PAKOL-813433 format. One record per atom (N, C-alpha, C): residue number from 1; atom name; x, y, z. Coordinates in nm, 2 decimals, padded with zeros to 4 digits. Example, Ala and Ser with C-alpha at 12.3 -4.5 7.8 and 13.67 -1.06 7.14 Angstrom:
! PAKOL-813433
{pt 1, "N", {01.32, -00.57, 00.78}}
{pt 1, "CA", {01.23, -00.45, 00.78}}
{pt 1, "C", {01.32, -00.33, 00.78}}
{pt 2, "N", {01.28, -00.22, 00.71}}
{pt 2, "CA", {01.37, -00.11, 00.71}}
{pt 2, "C", {01.29, 00.00, 00.79}}
! end
This chain:
! PAKOL-813433
{pt 1, "N", {14.46, 08.88, 07.94}}
{pt 1, "CA", {14.52, 08.80, 07.99}}
{pt 1, "C", {14.63, 08.74, 07.91}}
{pt 2, "N", {14.76, 08.64, 07.95}}
{pt 2, "CA", {14.87, 08.65, 07.90}}
{pt 2, "C", {14.80, 08.50, 07.78}}
{pt 3, "N", {14.86, 08.48, 07.69}}
{pt 3, "CA", {14.84, 08.38, 07.62}}
{pt 3, "C", {14.84, 08.17, 07.66}}
{pt 4, "N", {14.93, 08.21, 07.76}}
{pt 4, "CA", {14.94, 08.08, 07.81}}
{pt 4, "C", {14.84, 08.06, 07.95}}
{pt 5, "N", {14.74, 08.15, 08.01}}
{pt 5, "CA", {14.69, 08.14, 08.10}}
{pt 5, "C", {14.56, 08.10, 07.99}}
{pt 6, "N", {14.57, 08.21, 07.92}}
{pt 6, "CA", {14.39, 08.17, 07.84}}
{pt 6, "C", {14.41, 08.06, 07.81}}
{pt 7, "N", {14.49, 08.03, 07.73}}
{pt 7, "CA", {14.52, 07.84, 07.64}}
{pt 7, "C", {14.51, 07.76, 07.77}}
{pt 8, "N", {14.52, 07.77, 07.89}}
{pt 8, "CA", {14.51, 07.70, 08.02}}
{pt 8, "C", {14.37, 07.71, 08.03}}
{pt 9, "N", {14.30, 07.79, 08.04}}
{pt 9, "CA", {14.21, 07.84, 08.13}}
{pt 9, "C", {14.08, 07.74, 08.02}}
{pt 10, "N", {14.10, 07.81, 07.86}}
{pt 10, "CA", {13.98, 07.76, 07.77}}
{pt 10, "C", {14.00, 07.61, 07.77}}
{pt 11, "N", {14.14, 07.54, 07.76}}
{pt 11, "CA", {14.14, 07.33, 07.72}}
{pt 11, "C", {14.13, 07.30, 07.88}}
{pt 12, "N", {14.13, 07.37, 07.98}}
{pt 12, "CA", {14.10, 07.26, 08.15}}
{pt 12, "C", {13.92, 07.23, 08.15}}
{pt 13, "N", {13.85, 07.30, 08.10}}
{pt 13, "CA", {13.74, 07.21, 08.15}}
{pt 13, "C", {13.70, 07.09, 07.96}}
{pt 14, "N", {13.76, 07.12, 07.86}}
{pt 14, "CA", {13.76, 07.02, 07.78}}
{pt 14, "C", {13.82, 06.88, 07.79}}
{pt 15, "N", {13.94, 06.89, 07.84}}
{pt 15, "CA", {14.03, 06.79, 07.92}}
{pt 15, "C", {13.93, 06.66, 07.98}}
{pt 16, "N", {13.82, 06.68, 08.06}}
{pt 16, "CA", {13.75, 06.60, 08.09}}
{pt 16, "C", {13.70, 06.53, 08.00}}
{pt 17, "N", {13.64, 06.57, 07.92}}
{pt 17, "CA", {13.52, 06.52, 07.80}}
{pt 17, "C", {13.64, 06.40, 07.74}}
{pt 18, "N", {13.50, 06.30, 07.72}}
{pt 18, "CA", {13.59, 06.16, 07.68}}
{pt 18, "C", {13.59, 06.12, 07.52}}
{pt 19, "N", {13.49, 06.26, 07.45}}
{pt 19, "CA", {13.51, 06.29, 07.32}}
{pt 19, "C", {13.66, 06.37, 07.28}}
{pt 20, "N", {13.72, 06.44, 07.32}}
{pt 20, "CA", {13.87, 06.54, 07.37}}
{pt 20, "C", {13.95, 06.36, 07.26}}
{pt 21, "N", {14.02, 06.46, 07.14}}
{pt 21, "CA", {14.08, 06.37, 07.13}}
{pt 21, "C", {14.27, 06.38, 07.16}}
{pt 22, "N", {14.34, 06.28, 07.20}}
{pt 22, "CA", {14.46, 06.29, 07.24}}
{pt 22, "C", {14.51, 06.36, 07.24}}
{pt 23, "N", {14.56, 06.43, 07.13}}
{pt 23, "CA", {14.68, 06.50, 07.09}}
{pt 23, "C", {14.67, 06.64, 07.15}}
{pt 24, "N", {14.50, 06.65, 07.19}}
{pt 24, "CA", {14.50, 06.79, 07.26}}
{pt 24, "C", {14.61, 06.77, 07.42}}
{pt 25, "N", {14.50, 06.68, 07.45}}
{pt 25, "CA", {14.60, 06.60, 07.58}}
{pt 25, "C", {14.69, 06.59, 07.55}}
{pt 26, "N", {14.76, 06.57, 07.51}}
{pt 26, "CA", {14.90, 06.58, 07.45}}
{pt 26, "C", {15.03, 06.66, 07.48}}
{pt 27, "N", {14.94, 06.79, 07.41}}
{pt 27, "CA", {15.05, 06.89, 07.41}}
{pt 27, "C", {14.98, 06.94, 07.50}}
{pt 28, "N", {14.87, 06.96, 07.58}}
{pt 28, "CA", {14.84, 07.00, 07.75}}
{pt 28, "C", {14.94, 06.98, 07.78}}
{pt 29, "N", {14.94, 06.82, 07.84}}
{pt 29, "CA", {15.07, 06.81, 07.88}}
{pt 29, "C", {15.29, 06.81, 07.91}}
{pt 30, "N", {15.24, 06.77, 07.78}}
{pt 30, "CA", {15.40, 06.90, 07.69}}
{pt 30, "C", {15.39, 06.99, 07.77}}
{pt 31, "N", {15.34, 07.13, 07.74}}
{pt 31, "CA", {15.36, 07.22, 07.80}}
{pt 31, "C", {15.36, 07.22, 07.96}}
{pt 32, "N", {15.26, 07.17, 07.95}}
{pt 32, "CA", {15.31, 07.18, 08.16}}
{pt 32, "C", {15.41, 07.06, 08.22}}
{pt 33, "N", {15.46, 06.98, 08.08}}
{pt 33, "CA", {15.60, 06.93, 08.14}}
{pt 33, "C", {15.70, 07.00, 08.13}}
{pt 34, "N", {15.74, 07.10, 08.06}}
{pt 34, "CA", {15.78, 07.24, 08.08}}
{pt 34, "C", {15.77, 07.34, 08.13}}
{pt 35, "N", {15.63, 07.41, 08.15}}
{pt 35, "CA", {15.66, 07.48, 08.28}}
{pt 35, "C", {15.75, 07.36, 08.38}}
{pt 36, "N", {15.70, 07.26, 08.44}}
{pt 36, "CA", {15.71, 07.21, 08.56}}
{pt 36, "C", {15.87, 07.26, 08.56}}
{pt 37, "N", {15.94, 07.23, 08.44}}
{pt 37, "CA", {16.10, 07.20, 08.42}}
{pt 37, "C", {16.18, 07.36, 08.46}}
{pt 38, "N", {16.11, 07.44, 08.40}}
{pt 38, "CA", {16.13, 07.56, 08.43}}
{pt 38, "C", {16.06, 07.64, 08.45}}
{pt 39, "N", {15.95, 07.68, 08.52}}
{pt 39, "CA", {15.89, 07.75, 08.62}}
{pt 39, "C", {15.80, 07.68, 08.69}}
{pt 40, "N", {15.85, 07.67, 08.82}}
{pt 40, "CA", {15.81, 07.56, 08.92}}
{pt 40, "C", {15.66, 07.66, 08.99}}
{pt 41, "N", {15.67, 07.79, 09.06}}
{pt 41, "CA", {15.59, 07.86, 09.05}}
{pt 41, "C", {15.47, 07.83, 09.00}}
{pt 42, "N", {15.48, 07.85, 08.86}}
{pt 42, "CA", {15.38, 07.87, 08.75}}
{pt 42, "C", {15.29, 07.71, 08.79}}
{pt 43, "N", {15.40, 07.61, 08.76}}
{pt 43, "CA", {15.31, 07.50, 08.74}}
{pt 43, "C", {15.27, 07.44, 08.88}}
{pt 44, "N", {15.28, 07.50, 09.00}}
{pt 44, "CA", {15.20, 07.52, 09.10}}
{pt 44, "C", {15.03, 07.58, 09.09}}
{pt 45, "N", {15.07, 07.66, 09.03}}
{pt 45, "CA", {14.96, 07.75, 09.03}}
{pt 45, "C", {14.85, 07.72, 08.91}}
{pt 46, "N", {14.91, 07.67, 08.84}}
{pt 46, "CA", {14.81, 07.58, 08.73}}
{pt 46, "C", {14.78, 07.47, 08.78}}
{pt 47, "N", {14.82, 07.35, 08.89}}
{pt 47, "CA", {14.81, 07.23, 09.00}}
{pt 47, "C", {14.66, 07.29, 09.09}}
{pt 48, "N", {14.66, 07.39, 09.09}}
{pt 48, "CA", {14.56, 07.53, 09.15}}
{pt 48, "C", {14.44, 07.49, 09.10}}
{pt 49, "N", {14.50, 07.59, 09.00}}
{pt 49, "CA", {14.40, 07.62, 08.90}}
{pt 49, "C", {14.36, 07.42, 08.86}}
{pt 50, "N", {14.42, 07.37, 08.82}}
{pt 50, "CA", {14.33, 07.22, 08.75}}
{pt 50, "C", {14.20, 07.15, 08.87}}
{pt 51, "N", {14.27, 07.22, 08.93}}
{pt 51, "CA", {14.09, 07.14, 09.07}}
{pt 51, "C", {14.01, 07.18, 09.08}}
{pt 52, "N", {14.03, 07.32, 09.03}}
{pt 52, "CA", {13.93, 07.40, 09.02}}
{pt 52, "C", {13.86, 07.51, 08.93}}
{pt 53, "N", {13.86, 07.43, 08.83}}
{pt 53, "CA", {13.87, 07.52, 08.64}}
{pt 53, "C", {13.80, 07.64, 08.67}}
{pt 54, "N", {13.70, 07.64, 08.74}}
{pt 54, "CA", {13.64, 07.78, 08.67}}
{pt 54, "C", {13.67, 07.85, 08.82}}
{pt 55, "N", {13.75, 07.85, 08.88}}
{pt 55, "CA", {13.79, 08.02, 08.99}}
{pt 55, "C", {13.88, 08.07, 08.90}}
{pt 56, "N", {13.79, 08.22, 08.90}}
{pt 56, "CA", {13.89, 08.29, 08.85}}
{pt 56, "C", {13.99, 08.34, 08.96}}
{pt 57, "N", {14.02, 08.37, 09.08}}
{pt 57, "CA", {14.09, 08.40, 09.12}}
{pt 57, "C", {14.25, 08.26, 09.12}}
{pt 58, "N", {14.17, 08.16, 09.11}}
{pt 58, "CA", {14.31, 08.04, 09.06}}
{pt 58, "C", {14.36, 08.09, 08.93}}
{pt 59, "N", {14.29, 08.14, 08.83}}
{pt 59, "CA", {14.31, 08.20, 08.70}}
{pt 59, "C", {14.45, 08.33, 08.76}}
{pt 60, "N", {14.33, 08.44, 08.79}}
{pt 60, "CA", {14.42, 08.50, 08.83}}
{pt 60, "C", {14.56, 08.53, 08.89}}
{pt 61, "N", {14.62, 08.42, 08.94}}
{pt 61, "CA", {14.72, 08.31, 09.01}}
{pt 61, "C", {14.85, 08.31, 08.90}}
{pt 62, "N", {14.78, 08.22, 08.80}}
{pt 62, "CA", {14.84, 08.16, 08.73}}
{pt 62, "C", {14.85, 08.29, 08.60}}
{pt 63, "N", {14.80, 08.41, 08.59}}
{pt 63, "CA", {14.84, 08.51, 08.50}}
{pt 63, "C", {14.96, 08.57, 08.58}}
{pt 64, "N", {14.91, 08.58, 08.73}}
{pt 64, "CA", {15.07, 08.66, 08.81}}
{pt 64, "C", {15.18, 08.58, 08.78}}
{pt 65, "N", {15.19, 08.45, 08.79}}
{pt 65, "CA", {15.31, 08.40, 08.85}}
{pt 65, "C", {15.34, 08.38, 08.70}}
{pt 66, "N", {15.32, 08.38, 08.57}}
{pt 66, "CA", {15.32, 08.37, 08.44}}
{pt 66, "C", {15.42, 08.47, 08.36}}
{pt 67, "N", {15.38, 08.61, 08.48}}
{pt 67, "CA", {15.41, 08.74, 08.44}}
{pt 67, "C", {15.52, 08.70, 08.51}}
{pt 68, "N", {15.53, 08.72, 08.65}}
{pt 68, "CA", {15.62, 08.76, 08.72}}
{pt 68, "C", {15.75, 08.61, 08.70}}
{pt 69, "N", {15.72, 08.48, 08.59}}
{pt 69, "CA", {15.85, 08.46, 08.58}}
{pt 69, "C", {15.89, 08.45, 08.48}}
{pt 70, "N", {15.81, 08.54, 08.40}}
{pt 70, "CA", {15.82, 08.59, 08.27}}
{pt 70, "C", {15.81, 08.47, 08.17}}
{pt 71, "N", {15.75, 08.42, 08.21}}
{pt 71, "CA", {15.69, 08.23, 08.13}}
{pt 71, "C", {15.68, 08.29, 07.91}}
{pt 72, "N", {15.66, 08.35, 07.93}}
{pt 72, "CA", {15.61, 08.37, 07.77}}
{pt 72, "C", {15.71, 08.45, 07.73}}
{pt 73, "N", {15.87, 08.48, 07.83}}
{pt 73, "CA", {16.00, 08.51, 07.70}}
{pt 73, "C", {16.07, 08.38, 07.66}}
{pt 74, "N", {15.99, 08.27, 07.71}}
{pt 74, "CA", {16.08, 08.13, 07.70}}
{pt 74, "C", {16.03, 08.06, 07.59}}
{pt 75, "N", {16.16, 08.05, 07.51}}
{pt 75, "CA", {16.11, 07.97, 07.32}}
{pt 75, "C", {16.06, 07.84, 07.33}}
{pt 76, "N", {16.09, 07.78, 07.50}}
{pt 76, "CA", {16.06, 07.64, 07.45}}
{pt 76, "C", {15.91, 07.63, 07.49}}
{pt 77, "N", {15.84, 07.74, 07.59}}
{pt 77, "CA", {15.71, 07.77, 07.70}}
{pt 77, "C", {15.59, 07.80, 07.52}}
{pt 78, "N", {15.70, 07.90, 07.50}}
{pt 78, "CA", {15.59, 07.93, 07.39}}
{pt 78, "C", {15.59, 07.87, 07.32}}
{pt 79, "N", {15.73, 07.77, 07.20}}
{pt 79, "CA", {15.71, 07.59, 07.13}}
{pt 79, "C", {15.55, 07.51, 07.16}}
{pt 80, "N", {15.59, 07.51, 07.28}}
{pt 80, "CA", {15.47, 07.44, 07.27}}
{pt 80, "C", {15.39, 07.44, 07.33}}
{pt 81, "N", {15.32, 07.64, 07.37}}
{pt 81, "CA", {15.17, 07.67, 07.38}}
{pt 81, "C", {15.12, 07.65, 07.18}}
{pt 82, "N", {15.23, 07.72, 07.14}}
{pt 82, "CA", {15.20, 07.70, 06.94}}
{pt 82, "C", {15.13, 07.59, 06.96}}
{pt 83, "N", {15.24, 07.44, 07.00}}
{pt 83, "CA", {15.11, 07.31, 06.94}}
{pt 83, "C", {15.05, 07.30, 07.03}}
{pt 84, "N", {15.00, 07.37, 07.16}}
{pt 84, "CA", {14.87, 07.31, 07.20}}
{pt 84, "C", {14.81, 07.43, 07.15}}
{pt 85, "N", {14.79, 07.53, 07.12}}
{pt 85, "CA", {14.67, 07.60, 07.07}}
{pt 85, "C", {14.66, 07.54, 06.88}}
{pt 86, "N", {14.75, 07.53, 06.84}}
{pt 86, "CA", {14.73, 07.44, 06.68}}
{pt 86, "C", {14.61, 07.34, 06.70}}
{pt 87, "N", {14.69, 07.20, 06.83}}
{pt 87, "CA", {14.56, 07.10, 06.87}}
{pt 87, "C", {14.40, 07.19, 06.92}}
{pt 88, "N", {14.45, 07.26, 07.04}}
{pt 88, "CA", {14.29, 07.30, 07.02}}
{pt 88, "C", {14.22, 07.37, 06.95}}
{pt 89, "N", {14.34, 07.45, 06.79}}
{pt 89, "CA", {14.21, 07.54, 06.70}}
{pt 89, "C", {14.15, 07.43, 06.62}}
{pt 90, "N", {14.22, 07.29, 06.59}}
{pt 90, "CA", {14.15, 07.20, 06.51}}
{pt 90, "C", {14.00, 07.14, 06.61}}
{pt 91, "N", {14.05, 07.10, 06.72}}
{pt 91, "CA", {13.90, 07.08, 06.81}}
{pt 91, "C", {13.80, 07.18, 06.82}}
{pt 92, "N", {13.81, 07.28, 06.77}}
{pt 92, "CA", {13.72, 07.40, 06.81}}
{pt 92, "C", {13.73, 07.44, 06.98}}
{pt 93, "N", {13.86, 07.45, 07.00}}
{pt 93, "CA", {13.89, 07.47, 07.19}}
{pt 93, "C", {13.92, 07.59, 07.16}}
{pt 94, "N", {13.86, 07.75, 07.21}}
{pt 94, "CA", {13.93, 07.82, 07.29}}
{pt 94, "C", {13.81, 07.98, 07.31}}
{pt 95, "N", {13.91, 08.05, 07.40}}
{pt 95, "CA", {13.80, 08.16, 07.38}}
{pt 95, "C", {13.76, 08.26, 07.24}}
{pt 96, "N", {13.64, 08.27, 07.24}}
{pt 96, "CA", {13.59, 08.37, 07.12}}
{pt 96, "C", {13.77, 08.47, 07.07}}
{pt 97, "N", {13.74, 08.48, 06.99}}
{pt 97, "CA", {13.84, 08.61, 06.93}}
{pt 97, "C", {14.00, 08.53, 06.93}}
{pt 98, "N", {14.02, 08.41, 06.98}}
{pt 98, "CA", {14.15, 08.35, 06.96}}
{pt 98, "C", {14.18, 08.41, 07.08}}
{pt 99, "N", {14.38, 08.34, 07.09}}
{pt 99, "CA", {14.42, 08.39, 07.15}}
{pt 99, "C", {14.57, 08.41, 07.06}}
{pt 100, "N", {14.67, 08.55, 07.10}}
{pt 100, "CA", {14.73, 08.63, 07.02}}
{pt 100, "C", {14.90, 08.54, 07.11}}
{pt 101, "N", {14.98, 08.57, 07.00}}
{pt 101, "CA", {15.11, 08.52, 07.13}}
{pt 101, "C", {15.20, 08.64, 07.07}}
{pt 102, "N", {15.29, 08.65, 07.13}}
{pt 102, "CA", {15.33, 08.80, 07.09}}
{pt 102, "C", {15.48, 08.78, 07.13}}
{pt 103, "N", {15.61, 08.82, 07.04}}
{pt 103, "CA", {15.72, 08.72, 07.06}}
{pt 103, "C", {15.79, 08.85, 07.05}}
{pt 104, "N", {15.91, 08.88, 07.15}}
{pt 104, "CA", {16.03, 08.95, 07.14}}
{pt 104, "C", {16.13, 08.94, 07.17}}
{pt 105, "N", {16.24, 09.03, 07.07}}
{pt 105, "CA", {16.36, 08.94, 07.11}}
{pt 105, "C", {16.39, 08.80, 07.04}}
{pt 106, "N", {16.50, 08.77, 07.04}}
{pt 106, "CA", {16.59, 08.67, 07.04}}
{pt 106, "C", {16.59, 08.64, 06.92}}
{pt 107, "N", {16.56, 08.49, 06.88}}
{pt 107, "CA", {16.54, 08.46, 06.70}}
{pt 107, "C", {16.45, 08.33, 06.77}}
{pt 108, "N", {16.33, 08.39, 06.61}}
{pt 108, "CA", {16.24, 08.31, 06.57}}
{pt 108, "C", {16.23, 08.27, 06.41}}
{pt 109, "N", {16.26, 08.15, 06.46}}
{pt 109, "CA", {16.18, 08.07, 06.33}}
{pt 109, "C", {16.08, 08.02, 06.30}}
{pt 110, "N", {16.01, 08.06, 06.15}}
{pt 110, "CA", {15.86, 08.05, 06.12}}
{pt 110, "C", {15.81, 08.05, 06.17}}
{pt 111, "N", {15.64, 08.09, 06.13}}
{pt 111, "CA", {15.54, 08.15, 06.25}}
{pt 111, "C", {15.50, 08.00, 06.25}}
{pt 112, "N", {15.46, 08.00, 06.42}}
{pt 112, "CA", {15.39, 07.91, 06.51}}
{pt 112, "C", {15.27, 07.92, 06.53}}
{pt 113, "N", {15.23, 07.87, 06.51}}
{pt 113, "CA", {15.10, 07.88, 06.62}}
{pt 113, "C", {14.94, 08.03, 06.55}}
{pt 114, "N", {15.02, 08.08, 06.42}}
{pt 114, "CA", {14.96, 08.17, 06.35}}
{pt 114, "C", {14.91, 08.19, 06.24}}
{pt 115, "N", {14.86, 08.33, 06.22}}
{pt 115, "CA", {14.75, 08.32, 06.10}}
{pt 115, "C", {14.87, 08.46, 06.05}}
{pt 116, "N", {14.89, 08.56, 06.14}}
{pt 116, "CA", {14.98, 08.67, 06.08}}
{pt 116, "C", {15.09, 08.72, 06.21}}
{pt 117, "N", {15.17, 08.76, 06.18}}
{pt 117, "CA", {15.23, 08.80, 06.32}}
{pt 117, "C", {15.24, 08.98, 06.32}}
{pt 118, "N", {15.24, 09.02, 06.38}}
{pt 118, "CA", {15.29, 09.15, 06.41}}
{pt 118, "C", {15.42, 09.16, 06.52}}
{pt 119, "N", {15.47, 09.25, 06.52}}
{pt 119, "CA", {15.59, 09.27, 06.53}}
{pt 119, "C", {15.64, 09.41, 06.56}}
{pt 120, "N", {15.58, 09.52, 06.68}}
{pt 120, "CA", {15.62, 09.61, 06.67}}
{pt 120, "C", {15.50, 09.70, 06.57}}
{pt 121, "N", {15.57, 09.82, 06.46}}
{pt 121, "CA", {15.48, 09.78, 06.37}}
{pt 121, "C", {15.51, 09.76, 06.25}}
{pt 122, "N", {15.59, 09.63, 06.26}}
{pt 122, "CA", {15.55, 09.54, 06.13}}
{pt 122, "C", {15.42, 09.47, 06.13}}
{pt 123, "N", {15.38, 09.39, 06.06}}
{pt 123, "CA", {15.28, 09.27, 06.01}}
{pt 123, "C", {15.33, 09.17, 05.92}}
{pt 124, "N", {15.35, 09.05, 06.00}}
{pt 124, "CA", {15.32, 08.96, 05.87}}
{pt 124, "C", {15.25, 08.87, 05.81}}
{pt 125, "N", {15.23, 08.80, 05.69}}
{pt 125, "CA", {15.13, 08.72, 05.76}}
{pt 125, "C", {15.06, 08.67, 05.59}}
{pt 126, "N", {15.09, 08.54, 05.54}}
{pt 126, "CA", {15.07, 08.45, 05.47}}
{pt 126, "C", {14.98, 08.49, 05.34}}
{pt 127, "N", {15.05, 08.49, 05.25}}
{pt 127, "CA", {15.04, 08.62, 05.08}}
{pt 127, "C", {14.83, 08.52, 05.04}}
{pt 128, "N", {14.78, 08.59, 04.98}}
{pt 128, "CA", {14.63, 08.56, 05.00}}
{pt 128, "C", {14.67, 08.45, 04.89}}
{pt 129, "N", {14.53, 08.37, 04.86}}
{pt 129, "CA", {14.61, 08.24, 04.74}}
{pt 129, "C", {14.51, 08.27, 04.65}}
{pt 130, "N", {14.58, 08.26, 04.54}}
{pt 130, "CA", {14.54, 08.31, 04.43}}
{pt 130, "C", {14.49, 08.18, 04.36}}
{pt 131, "N", {14.37, 08.21, 04.30}}
{pt 131, "CA", {14.29, 08.12, 04.24}}
{pt 131, "C", {14.29, 08.07, 04.12}}
{pt 132, "N", {14.27, 07.99, 04.09}}
{pt 132, "CA", {14.32, 07.94, 03.95}}
{pt 132, "C", {14.23, 07.99, 03.88}}
{pt 133, "N", {14.27, 08.00, 03.77}}
{pt 133, "CA", {14.15, 07.95, 03.63}}
{pt 133, "C", {14.10, 07.87, 03.62}}
! end
């Protein structure tokens, strides 16, 4: 499953909770706004999934429309997704095993929403912290 669909499927049940921090809701709304502006078919599929968040069929439709629209290749969408994933991580929301963001082509500055990044055969990660005596 692509990272956009995985994040949406993971966050939707949590959004109905009164205990959910507004930062997660705001980040989700930000992602959704960008998707609505740039990928109308994906936005329609997400709206349908929101009406029935447990539907595996609706999740599959979201995944299919994300792939068809090549939404994972859009830098604005991926930045909004990284922000959502960061807020979800802070709240302990997400599927087991995490969500991976793969970026290819174009120019990317900085590492967003990740502890490590793999591009082809190259891997980048923050160096281990040295403990001071």
